[in-house]
C-alpha distance (Angstrom), angle and dihedral (degrees) to the residues before:
residue distance angle dihedral
M1 . . .
T2 3.76 . .
D3 3.81 122.8 .
K4 3.68 88.9 -112.0
N5 3.98 91.8 55.2
K6 3.72 88.6 45.6
N7 3.72 91.6 56.0
L8 3.71 93.6 47.0
M9 3.88 88.9 52.8
V10 3.81 91.8 50.7
R11 3.62 91.6 49.5
L12 3.74 94.3 51.6
L13 3.79 95.3 45.0
S14 3.78 87.3 50.5
A15 3.79 93.1 53.7
I16 3.72 91.3 44.4
V17 3.87 92.3 54.9
L18 3.82 98.2 37.8
L19 3.85 103.9 37.6
P20 3.92 97.9 64.6
V21 3.83 89.3 48.8
I22 3.80 93.0 49.6
I23 3.81 92.5 48.3
V24 3.81 93.5 48.8
L25 3.88 93.1 50.2
L26 3.81 92.1 44.5
V27 3.83 91.4 51.3
Q28 3.86 91.1 46.6
G29 3.74 90.0 58.7
S30 3.76 123.9 -176.9
W31 3.77 118.0 58.1
W32 3.86 92.8 -5.0
C33 3.76 92.1 54.9
A34 3.84 87.9 43.1
A35 3.69 90.2 56.2
L36 3.83 93.4 51.0
L37 3.77 92.0 47.5
A38 3.94 92.1 44.6
W39 3.83 86.1 56.5
G40 3.77 89.2 51.5
G41 3.89 95.1 47.2
A42 3.77 94.1 45.2
S43 3.75 91.1 49.6
C44 3.74 94.3 48.5
A45 3.70 92.4 48.4
G46 3.87 93.1 48.6
E47 3.82 91.7 49.1
Y48 3.81 93.6 49.2
L49 3.83 92.2 48.2
N50 3.84 92.3 44.2
I51 3.82 88.6 55.0
T52 3.78 98.5 43.5
L53 3.79 98.9 36.9
K54 3.82 96.4 35.1
G55 3.63 92.5 -127.9
L56 3.85 140.1 9.8
P57 3.81 115.6 -84.5
G58 3.68 119.4 -169.5
I59 3.71 96.4 -92.9
A60 3.67 92.5 53.6
W61 3.80 90.0 68.0
L62 3.74 89.5 61.5
A63 3.86 89.0 60.0
I64 3.95 89.9 45.9
V65 3.85 89.8 51.8
G66 3.85 91.5 46.9
A67 3.84 91.9 52.0
G68 3.78 90.0 48.9
L69 3.86 91.3 49.1
A70 3.85 93.6 50.9
P71 3.91 96.1 82.2
F72 3.77 90.2 48.4
F73 3.83 90.4 52.9
V74 3.82 86.3 59.6
V75 3.75 93.1 55.9
W76 3.80 99.2 36.4
A77 3.88 97.7 47.1
P78 3.87 110.0 7.1
N79 3.83 93.8 172.4
G80 3.73 92.8 44.1
A81 3.77 98.7 39.2
P82 3.85 95.4 102.2
A83 3.79 91.3 53.1
L84 3.72 91.3 47.1
V85 3.83 90.8 49.2
C86 3.85 91.1 48.8
A87 3.89 90.9 49.5
G88 3.75 91.2 48.3
L89 3.82 92.5 51.8
S90 3.84 90.9 48.2
I91 3.82 89.9 54.1
L92 3.76 91.3 46.0
M93 3.77 90.0 50.6
L94 3.74 93.8 52.6
A95 3.74 94.0 40.4
S96 3.83 89.9 50.5
W97 3.80 98.0 49.8
S98 3.83 90.9 43.1
W99 3.83 90.6 50.5
H100 3.78 92.7 53.7
L101 3.86 92.3 42.5
L102 3.74 88.7 59.1
N103 3.76 102.2 31.4
G104 3.83 104.4 26.8
P105 2.83 153.1 172.7
L106 3.85 83.0 -171.0
E107 3.84 94.8 -171.1
E108 3.75 92.1 56.4
A109 3.91 98.3 34.8
P110 3.89 96.3 106.3
N111 3.82 94.0 48.9
R112 3.76 94.7 44.3
S113 3.74 94.3 46.0
A114 3.81 89.8 51.3
H115 3.76 90.7 52.5
I116 3.74 91.2 49.2
M117 3.91 88.6 55.3
M118 3.81 90.1 43.9
G119 3.78 92.9 50.4
A120 3.85 91.7 55.4
I121 3.86 92.4 43.7
Y122 3.83 93.7 45.0
G123 3.79 97.2 52.0
G124 3.70 103.4 27.0
G125 3.81 98.1 40.6
G126 3.72 97.3 57.2
M127 3.76 94.7 42.8
A128 3.79 91.9 45.7
A129 3.80 90.1 52.4
L130 3.81 89.7 49.4
M131 3.82 89.1 53.3
A132 3.72 89.9 49.9
V133 3.71 89.8 53.0
R134 3.90 90.6 52.1
Q135 3.90 89.0 51.7
Q136 3.77 94.4 58.9
D137 3.78 124.5 92.5
D138 3.77 107.8 -75.9
G139 3.78 84.6 11.0
M140 3.73 97.5 156.8
W141 3.83 91.1 59.6
W142 3.80 92.8 44.4
L143 3.75 87.7 51.7
V144 3.83 90.9 49.8
A145 3.79 86.2 50.0
A146 3.78 89.7 56.8
L147 3.80 89.9 51.2
I148 3.83 91.6 46.4
I149 3.69 93.9 51.4
T150 3.86 90.9 50.3
W151 3.76 102.6 40.6
A152 3.82 97.6 35.2
N153 3.66 90.6 50.0
D154 3.90 91.6 49.3
S155 3.80 94.3 46.4
A156 3.76 96.3 46.6
A157 3.78 90.4 43.3
Y158 3.87 89.6 55.9
F159 3.75 97.7 47.7
A160 3.86 92.8 42.5
G161 3.77 88.2 49.6
R162 3.77 93.3 49.3
L163 3.80 92.7 47.1
F164 3.85 102.0 37.3
G165 3.73 107.2 10.5
K166 3.77 115.7 135.8
H167 3.74 110.2 131.0
K168 3.85 116.7 63.9
L169 3.84 114.7 -126.3
Y170 3.83 97.9 -156.8
P171 3.85 112.1 -15.4
E172 3.84 95.0 175.6
V173 3.94 88.0 64.5
S174 3.69 106.4 22.2
P175 3.90 116.7 11.6
N176 3.85 95.1 -169.9
K177 3.82 98.9 55.7
T178 3.68 116.3 100.7
W179 3.87 136.4 -171.4
E180 3.78 88.7 -122.2
G181 3.90 88.8 53.8
F182 3.81 87.2 49.3
A183 3.76 92.1 55.0
G184 3.78 91.4 46.4
G185 3.75 90.2 54.4
F186 3.91 88.8 59.3
V187 3.86 88.2 57.2
G188 3.73 92.2 45.2
A189 3.82 95.5 50.5
I190 3.81 97.3 43.1
G191 3.67 92.0 40.7
G192 3.84 92.5 50.2
L193 3.79 91.5 52.5
F194 3.79 92.4 49.7
I195 3.82 88.9 53.6
E196 3.92 90.5 51.2
R197 3.83 88.7 47.8
A198 3.88 92.5 48.5
F199 3.85 97.6 48.0
F200 3.87 107.2 20.2
F201 3.65 118.8 11.0
P202 3.84 112.2 36.5
S203 3.91 92.6 167.1
M204 3.63 90.0 69.6
T205 3.75 106.6 95.8
I206 3.77 131.6 -137.1
A207 3.75 88.9 -111.3
D208 3.79 89.4 52.9
C209 3.85 90.7 55.0
I210 3.84 93.0 47.4
I211 3.73 98.2 43.3
M212 3.79 98.5 42.4
G213 3.82 91.6 41.1
V214 3.81 91.4 52.3
L215 3.89 93.3 47.5
G216 3.70 93.2 45.2
S217 3.72 92.9 47.4
V218 3.89 85.3 60.3
L219 3.73 101.6 36.8
G220 3.64 98.2 42.1
P221 3.80 96.7 55.7
A222 3.84 88.0 43.7
G223 3.87 90.2 56.7
D224 3.83 89.3 49.7
L225 3.82 92.1 50.2
C226 3.75 93.1 45.8
E227 3.82 89.3 55.9
S228 3.72 91.4 46.3
M229 3.85 88.5 50.9
L230 3.76 89.5 51.8
K231 3.75 93.0 50.9
R232 3.75 96.2 44.0
T233 3.87 89.1 49.5
Y234 3.77 91.7 55.2
G235 3.79 97.9 34.7
V236 3.70 101.8 -116.7
K237 3.75 130.9 135.7
D238 3.86 99.6 -155.5
S239 3.80 130.8 23.2
G240 3.76 88.9 -128.9
K241 3.93 145.6 -43.8
M242 3.66 100.1 -100.8
I243 3.79 97.2 120.3
P244 3.88 111.0 46.2
G245 3.78 111.0 -120.4
H246 3.91 91.8 2.4
G247 3.86 102.6 69.8
G248 3.74 119.8 -135.4
M249 3.76 135.1 -16.7
L250 3.75 92.9 -102.1
D251 3.74 88.0 55.7
R252 3.73 91.4 58.2
V253 3.81 100.6 40.0
D254 3.81 106.5 28.9
A255 3.83 94.3 113.2
L256 3.84 92.9 41.6
L257 3.81 90.4 57.2
F258 3.84 87.4 62.6
N259 3.79 96.4 39.0
A260 3.72 100.9 46.9
P261 3.86 95.5 63.1
M262 3.80 87.4 49.0
V263 3.79 92.7 54.6
F264 3.82 90.9 47.9
V265 3.74 93.5 50.4
Y266 3.82 92.6 45.5
I267 3.91 96.4 52.5
K268 3.77 92.6 37.9
F269 3.89 100.7 49.0
A270 3.77 106.5 10.6
R271 3.84 95.6 44.7
G272 3.88 95.1 26.4
């Protein structure tokens, strides 16, 4: 068996094992869903910090724990979650600056402190937003919409790029992405939402499908490009090795971290 076939087999086995567990926890909602998203948020924060800091100093673990707690805050105190998150970030900022003041390296302290804050926000913010989506009325179907926007866009963009791609989208960051794939992603995201509306979620309107599909088709690729930029800047191929055959958590959810806040803001404010 070739290395390529072995990798495909590992990817398939990983999906077979993980996907049913993920689906069950998302359907259960509440604390079960929060536990799943806490794992995702903490993992993303850890991978980001491991890349940018080239290791995980003690203070980095405070950011990782904070990112993991964010989805729990949404369940525990839905009305007070923003205040809790702000308080947590303030504590993390003070702790990070104090850590570097005492432990150095002083010349890198501002940059490293900023990365520690960003790690907590990057991982915890997106997963907390997804938890907030799950907590809404019809939250499971809105969460499914966020997943459809992200993955239908990515899949359609991949196949459209392979079949029709000629014009590079942003070769300095991601050489394989094309404008044709980008356009195909719009069709995939919007089409996927219309399928969900037709068979599972009739209360989602045509306007919902179009607006969220368009926004997600911009934000999702932006999230993917930003993670590619991060890896290219620091010279790494994958964000981590957490998921066998798939790389790190960030490699799997980079677009979702951008789309989840958009879906929450849309259903909370545009739909009331």
